[in-house]
C-alpha positions as CSV (number, residue, x, y, z in Angstrom):
1,M,-38.4,28.3,-41.2
2,A,-40.9,30.9,-39.7
3,I,-42.5,29.7,-36.5
4,Y,-46.0,30.7,-35.3
5,H,-46.3,31.9,-31.7
6,C,-48.8,34.4,-30.4
7,S,-49.9,34.1,-26.8
8,T,-51.5,36.4,-24.2
9,K,-51.4,36.5,-20.4
10,T,-52.3,39.0,-17.7
11,V,-50.4,40.9,-15.0
12,N,-52.3,40.2,-11.8
13,R,-51.8,41.9,-8.5
14,S,-52.9,38.7,-6.6
15,S,-49.8,36.8,-8.0
16,G,-47.5,39.5,-6.7
17,R,-46.7,41.0,-10.1
18,T,-47.0,44.7,-11.0
19,A,-47.3,46.4,-14.3
20,V,-44.4,48.7,-13.4
21,A,-41.9,45.9,-12.7
22,S,-43.1,43.9,-15.7
23,S,-42.5,46.9,-18.0
24,A,-39.1,47.7,-16.5
25,Y,-37.9,44.2,-17.1
26,R,-39.2,44.0,-20.7
27,A,-37.9,47.4,-21.7
28,G,-34.6,47.1,-19.8
29,E,-35.3,50.3,-17.9
30,K,-35.2,51.7,-14.4
31,L,-38.7,52.4,-13.1
32,E,-40.0,53.4,-9.6
33,D,-43.2,51.8,-8.4
34,E,-45.0,54.5,-6.6
35,R,-47.5,52.1,-5.0
36,T,-45.0,49.7,-3.5
37,G,-42.1,52.1,-3.1
38,L,-39.8,49.7,-4.9
39,T,-37.3,50.6,-7.7
40,H,-36.9,48.1,-10.5
41,D,-33.6,48.6,-12.3
42,F,-33.0,46.4,-15.4
43,T,-30.8,48.8,-17.3
44,R,-28.1,46.1,-17.4
45,K,-30.4,43.6,-19.0
46,D,-29.1,42.4,-22.4
47,G,-31.1,41.7,-25.5
48,V,-33.5,44.6,-25.7
49,A,-33.3,45.5,-29.4
50,H,-36.0,48.2,-29.3
51,S,-38.8,49.6,-27.1
52,E,-41.4,52.3,-27.5
53,I,-44.9,53.4,-26.4
54,I,-47.6,53.3,-29.0
55,S,-51.0,55.1,-28.7
56,N,-53.5,57.1,-30.6
57,L,-53.3,60.0,-28.2
58,D,-51.6,63.2,-29.3
59,I,-49.3,63.4,-26.3
60,E,-45.9,62.1,-25.3
61,I,-46.3,59.2,-22.8
62,D,-43.7,58.3,-20.2
63,R,-43.4,54.6,-19.5
64,G,-43.1,55.0,-15.8
65,E,-46.0,57.4,-15.5
66,L,-48.1,55.1,-17.7
67,W,-47.8,52.0,-15.6
68,N,-47.9,53.8,-12.3
69,L,-51.2,55.3,-13.4
70,A,-52.4,51.8,-14.4
71,E,-51.5,50.6,-10.8
72,K,-53.1,53.6,-9.1
73,T,-56.3,53.2,-11.2
74,E,-57.0,49.7,-9.7
75,N,-58.2,49.4,-6.1
76,R,-58.8,45.6,-5.8
77,K,-56.2,43.3,-4.2
78,D,-56.7,40.9,-7.1
79,A,-56.7,43.6,-9.8
80,R,-55.5,42.9,-13.3
81,T,-53.2,45.8,-14.2
82,A,-51.9,44.9,-17.6
83,R,-52.3,42.4,-20.4
84,E,-49.3,41.1,-22.3
85,W,-49.0,39.6,-25.8
86,V,-45.9,37.7,-26.9
87,I,-45.1,37.1,-30.5
88,A,-42.3,35.2,-32.3
89,L,-40.8,37.4,-35.0
90,P,-39.7,35.7,-38.2
91,D,-35.9,35.2,-38.4
92,E,-36.2,35.5,-42.2
93,L,-36.8,39.3,-41.7
94,D,-34.1,41.8,-40.9
95,A,-34.1,43.9,-37.8
96,D,-36.0,46.9,-39.3
97,Q,-38.6,44.5,-40.9
98,R,-39.1,42.8,-37.6
99,K,-39.5,46.1,-35.8
100,D,-42.0,47.3,-38.4
101,L,-44.0,44.1,-38.1
102,A,-44.1,44.2,-34.3
103,K,-45.2,47.8,-34.4
104,D,-48.0,47.0,-36.9
105,F,-49.3,44.3,-34.6
106,A,-49.1,46.6,-31.6
107,R,-50.9,49.2,-33.5
108,S,-53.7,46.8,-34.4
109,L,-54.3,46.1,-30.7
110,V,-54.3,49.8,-29.9
111,D,-56.8,50.5,-32.6
112,R,-59.0,47.5,-31.6
113,Y,-59.3,48.3,-27.9
114,G,-58.4,52.0,-27.6
115,V,-55.5,51.2,-25.2
116,I,-51.8,52.1,-25.0
117,A,-49.2,49.6,-26.0
118,D,-45.7,49.2,-24.5
119,L,-43.6,47.4,-27.1
120,A,-40.3,45.7,-26.3
121,I,-38.4,43.6,-29.0
122,H,-35.9,41.1,-27.6
123,E,-33.0,39.5,-29.4
124,P,-32.2,35.8,-29.0
125,S,-30.6,35.1,-25.6
126,K,-26.9,34.2,-25.5
127,G,-26.4,30.4,-25.6
128,G,-30.0,29.9,-26.7
129,N,-31.8,29.5,-30.0
130,D,-30.2,32.1,-32.2
131,K,-33.4,32.5,-34.2
132,N,-35.6,33.3,-31.2
133,H,-36.4,36.9,-32.1
134,H,-39.6,37.9,-30.2
135,A,-41.6,40.9,-28.9
136,H,-43.5,41.6,-25.7
137,I,-46.4,44.0,-26.0
138,M,-48.0,45.2,-22.7
139,L,-51.4,46.8,-23.0
140,T,-53.4,48.8,-20.5
141,T,-56.5,46.9,-19.4
142,R,-58.5,50.2,-19.6
143,K,-59.2,52.5,-22.4
144,A,-56.8,55.5,-22.6
145,E,-58.2,59.0,-23.0
146,L,-57.3,62.6,-22.4
147,D,-59.3,64.6,-19.8
148,T,-60.3,68.3,-20.2
149,D,-56.8,69.3,-19.0
150,N,-55.2,67.1,-21.7
151,K,-53.9,64.7,-19.1
152,L,-53.9,60.9,-19.6
153,T,-56.6,59.0,-17.9
154,L,-57.5,55.3,-18.0
155,T,-61.3,54.9,-18.1
156,T,-63.5,51.8,-18.6
157,K,-62.2,48.2,-18.9
158,T,-61.6,47.1,-22.5
159,D,-63.9,44.4,-24.0
160,I,-61.3,41.6,-23.7
161,E,-61.1,42.2,-19.9
162,L,-64.8,41.7,-19.4
163,S,-66.1,38.4,-18.1
164,N,-67.8,36.1,-20.6
165,A,-71.1,36.6,-18.7
166,K,-70.8,40.4,-19.2
167,R,-69.8,40.0,-22.8
168,K,-72.8,37.8,-23.5
169,S,-75.1,40.3,-21.9
170,L,-73.7,42.9,-24.3
171,G,-74.1,40.6,-27.3
172,M,-70.4,39.8,-27.7
173,G,-68.7,36.5,-28.2
174,T,-66.4,35.0,-25.7
175,T,-62.9,36.2,-24.7
176,Q,-61.4,33.1,-26.5
177,E,-63.1,34.3,-29.7
178,D,-61.4,37.6,-29.3
179,I,-58.0,35.9,-28.8
180,K,-58.6,33.6,-31.8
181,Q,-59.3,36.7,-34.0
182,I,-56.1,38.4,-32.8
183,R,-54.0,35.3,-33.4
184,E,-55.3,35.3,-36.9
185,T,-54.5,39.0,-37.3
186,W,-50.9,38.3,-36.2
187,A,-50.6,35.5,-38.8
188,D,-51.9,37.7,-41.6
189,L,-49.6,40.6,-40.7
190,A,-46.6,38.2,-40.4
191,N,-47.3,36.5,-43.7
192,K,-47.7,39.8,-45.5
193,A,-44.3,40.9,-44.1
194,L,-42.7,37.7,-45.2
195,E,-44.2,38.0,-48.7
196,R,-43.0,41.6,-49.0
197,A,-39.5,40.4,-48.1
198,G,-39.6,37.9,-50.8
199,Y,-40.3,34.7,-48.8
200,R,-42.9,32.1,-49.5
201,E,-42.9,30.8,-45.9
202,K,-46.2,31.2,-44.1
203,I,-47.3,30.8,-40.6
204,D,-50.7,29.4,-39.5
205,H,-52.6,30.5,-36.4
206,R,-54.8,27.4,-36.3
207,S,-54.2,24.4,-34.2
208,Y,-52.9,21.2,-35.9
209,A,-56.4,19.7,-35.6
210,D,-58.0,22.7,-37.3
211,Q,-55.3,22.8,-40.0
212,N,-56.2,19.3,-41.1
213,N,-52.6,18.6,-42.0
214,G,-52.3,15.2,-40.4
215,L,-50.5,16.5,-37.3
216,Q,-51.8,15.5,-33.9
217,A,-52.8,18.1,-31.3
218,T,-51.2,18.0,-27.8
219,I,-53.1,18.0,-24.5
220,H,-53.1,21.2,-22.4
221,E,-50.8,20.5,-19.6
222,G,-51.9,23.1,-17.0
223,T,-50.0,24.4,-14.0
224,K,-49.4,21.2,-12.1
225,V,-48.0,19.3,-15.0
226,T,-45.8,22.2,-15.9
227,Q,-44.4,22.4,-12.4
228,L,-43.7,18.7,-12.3
229,R,-41.9,19.0,-15.7
230,R,-39.6,21.7,-14.2
231,Q,-38.8,19.3,-11.3
232,G,-37.9,16.6,-13.9
233,I,-41.0,14.5,-13.1
234,D,-42.8,12.9,-16.0
235,T,-46.6,12.4,-16.1
236,E,-48.9,10.6,-18.4
237,I,-49.8,13.9,-20.1
238,S,-46.3,15.1,-20.4
239,R,-45.1,11.8,-21.9
240,F,-48.0,11.8,-24.3
241,N,-47.2,15.4,-25.4
242,D,-43.5,14.7,-25.8
243,N,-44.3,11.7,-28.0
244,V,-46.8,13.7,-30.1
245,K,-44.3,16.5,-30.6
246,Q,-41.6,14.1,-31.7
247,Q,-44.0,12.5,-34.2
248,N,-45.1,15.9,-35.5
249,T,-41.5,17.0,-35.9
250,Q,-40.7,13.9,-37.9
251,Q,-43.7,14.5,-40.1
252,L,-42.9,18.2,-40.6
253,D,-39.3,17.3,-41.5
254,Q,-40.5,14.7,-44.1
255,Q,-42.9,17.3,-45.5
256,K,-40.1,19.9,-45.7
257,Q,-37.8,17.4,-47.5
258,Q,-40.6,16.5,-49.9
259,K,-41.2,20.2,-50.6
260,E,-37.4,20.7,-51.2
261,S,-37.3,17.7,-53.5
262,V,-40.2,19.0,-55.5
263,L,-38.6,22.4,-55.7
264,Q,-35.2,20.9,-56.8
265,R,-36.9,18.8,-59.5
266,G,-38.6,22.0,-60.8
267,L,-35.2,23.8,-60.8
268,N,-33.6,20.9,-62.6
269,R,-36.3,21.0,-65.3
270,V,-35.6,24.7,-65.8
271,D,-31.9,24.0,-66.1
272,Q,-32.6,21.2,-68.6
273,G,-34.8,23.5,-70.6
274,F,-32.2,26.2,-70.7
275,D,-29.5,23.7,-71.8
276,Q,-31.8,22.4,-74.6
277,W,-32.5,26.0,-75.7
278,Q,-28.7,26.7,-75.9
279,K,-28.2,23.6,-78.0
280,N,-31.0,24.6,-80.3
281,Q,-29.4,28.0,-80.7
282,E,-26.0,26.4,-81.6
283,T,-27.4,24.2,-84.3
284,K,-29.2,27.1,-86.1
């Protein structure tokens, strides 16, 4: 059963993260961070099914050069040096179909913001959920262009990186509205890919509340509740969410069983109709 997941987060210098290290880990490569002097070697990392750089520029782009440029372009100690999108790839699709789908989504982001995308597709981890195919897509936070010498430059911040106050002054909606539109784009692309592959399964970018399907929405847990979870400490919010998830799972299972029952009855009617047709042919 196809699962919807499309989320975004940023790589912030203030949290000790760098775009170079993040890219090296996701792509399973060895990259040197020229700003910090550190070398990040993840060439022994398992599970990287595919990685590539996607852009609209007519030049070959080196992964290490790209993210070192992203780091050099930012001067602030709290700079945001990359944005990452994470998507769950349908297990129903084969490896090539999943790769094409991930590339289509990355391309949509490149076209929307004029950035460069660093795509890494990961296979399910050993000992984990064997259907957990997913992709990481790192984006530059600035628009990518070529200068007069045909060299890569990162220019102005993209629309999604602007503050909501700045966006409002420019007549734009909020960042959350951008994210909602992108989540919808992912659902549309994934559903078209599933349909082309012959599947009726569909994913939905909307929350349970917006879907109006009778499922209850969970409460956002936040950093503190998440940290307590990791320590094995329950809170009122985490207990509520666990209960809601259990109830929703039971309801989804019931809905799935009902759908399968309806499908089986339809197949039985087809078989019965065919049997009757055969009998009619025999009596002629």
